[in-house]
C-alpha positions in Angstrom: 0.2 0.1 0.1 1.4 3.9 -0.8 0.8 6.7 1.2 -0.7 9.9 -1.1 -1.2 13.2 -0.7 -2.5 15.5 -3.5 -1.7 19.3 -3.2 -5.1 20.8 -5.2 -7.5 18.3 -4.3 -10.6 19.6 -5.3 -8.9 20.4 -9.0 -9.9 19.3 -11.8 -6.2 16.8 -11.6 -7.0 16.3 -7.9 -10.4 15.5 -8.3 -9.3 12.6 -11.0 -6.4 11.5 -8.8 -8.9 11.2 -6.4 -11.3 8.9 -8.0 -8.2 6.7 -9.1 -7.5 6.4 -5.6 -10.9 5.8 -4.3 -11.3 3.1 -7.0 -8.1 1.3 -5.6 -8.6 1.5 -2.3 -6.5 -1.4 -1.5 -3.4 -0.1 -3.3 -3.8 3.6 -1.2 -3.8 5.6 2.5 -4.5 9.0 1.8 -1.7 11.7 4.3 -3.5 15.0 3.0 -5.6 16.7 0.9 -5.2 20.5 0.2 -7.4 22.9 -1.3 -7.4 26.4 -1.8 -11.4 27.6 -0.5 -13.6 24.8 -1.1 -14.3 23.6 2.4 -17.1 21.2 1.3 -15.9 19.9 -1.6 -12.3 19.1 0.8 -14.4 17.6 3.7 -16.3 15.4 1.4 -12.8 13.9 0.3 -11.2 14.0 3.7 -14.1 11.6 5.1 -14.4 9.2 1.8 -10.9 8.5 1.7 -10.3 8.7 5.5 -7.4 11.3 5.3 -5.0 11.7 8.0 -5.0 15.7 7.6 -7.4 18.4 5.7 -6.0 21.4 4.9 -7.0 24.9 3.0 -4.8 27.2 2.3 -7.2 30.6 2.5 -6.9 30.6 6.8 -10.7 32.3 6.8 -11.9 29.0 5.8 -10.2 26.8 8.4 -13.5 27.4 11.1 -15.3 25.8 8.8 -13.2 22.9 7.7 -13.1 22.4 11.6 -16.9 22.3 11.4 -17.2 20.0 8.9 -14.4 17.5 10.1 -16.2 17.2 13.7 -15.9 13.9 14.8 -14.4 12.1 11.6 -10.7 12.5 13.3 -9.9 13.8 10.3 -7.0 16.4 11.5 -8.0 20.0 9.8 -5.2 22.5 9.5 -4.9 26.4 6.6 -2.8 28.4 5.9 0.5 28.9 3.3 2.6 26.5 6.1 -0.2 24.6 6.5 -0.1 23.5 2.8 3.3 22.9 2.8 3.8 20.9 6.0 1.3 18.5 4.6 3.2 18.2 1.4 6.4 17.4 3.9 4.3 14.2 5.4 6.7 11.9 3.5 3.9 10.7 1.4 5.2 8.0 -1.4 3.3 9.4 -3.7 2.8 14.0 -3.6 0.5 15.3 -6.7 1.1 18.7 -6.7 -2.4 20.4 -8.8 -1.9 23.7 -7.0 -1.4 26.1 -9.8 1.4 28.8 -10.2 3.5 30.2 -7.4 1.1 28.9 -4.7 2.8 25.2 -5.7 6.0 25.9 -5.4 6.7 25.9 -1.9 4.9 22.6 -1.0 6.3 20.5 -3.9 9.9 21.6 -3.2 9.3 20.7 0.3 7.2 17.1 -1.2 10.8 16.4 -3.2 12.7 16.9 0.0 11.2 13.9 1.5 11.8 11.8 -0.8 9.1 10.7 -2.1 7.5 10.7 -5.6 6.2 14.4 -7.2 3.9 13.8 -9.9 3.4 17.5 -11.2 0.1 18.3 -13.1 0.4 20.4 -16.0 
C-alpha cells in the first residue's frame, strides 16, 4: 500500500487523482488533501478517503473546515505553511496540482522528503 498526498485536491487534476485513489482503496492510504478555499469538496473528499489531514490554504475558511470534519478524526489545518507541512508529511507519492507560484514551496517540500512527485500540467 502506498501513501499519497494530493495538493490541490478539489481542482480537475486533484479530483481525477481522487477518483483513481477511490477506485483502488487497497492500494492507497491518503495522508493529506489540500485545497485553496473549497471547504465542502475538501471535507467530503477527506471523509470519503479517510485522509489523516485536510488543509485549506485560505485560513479564513479553517473554522468551516473544522466544523465539517468534527468527529471524524481527520486533522484540519489552514494557511500556506500548513499546505507546505502537508506536502512534507513523507508520502510515497505527492500529486502537485496547485497552480502557479502557490505550488512551488509545497512541491519542494515534497521533493525534500524523497518520495515521488507527480506534477500536473
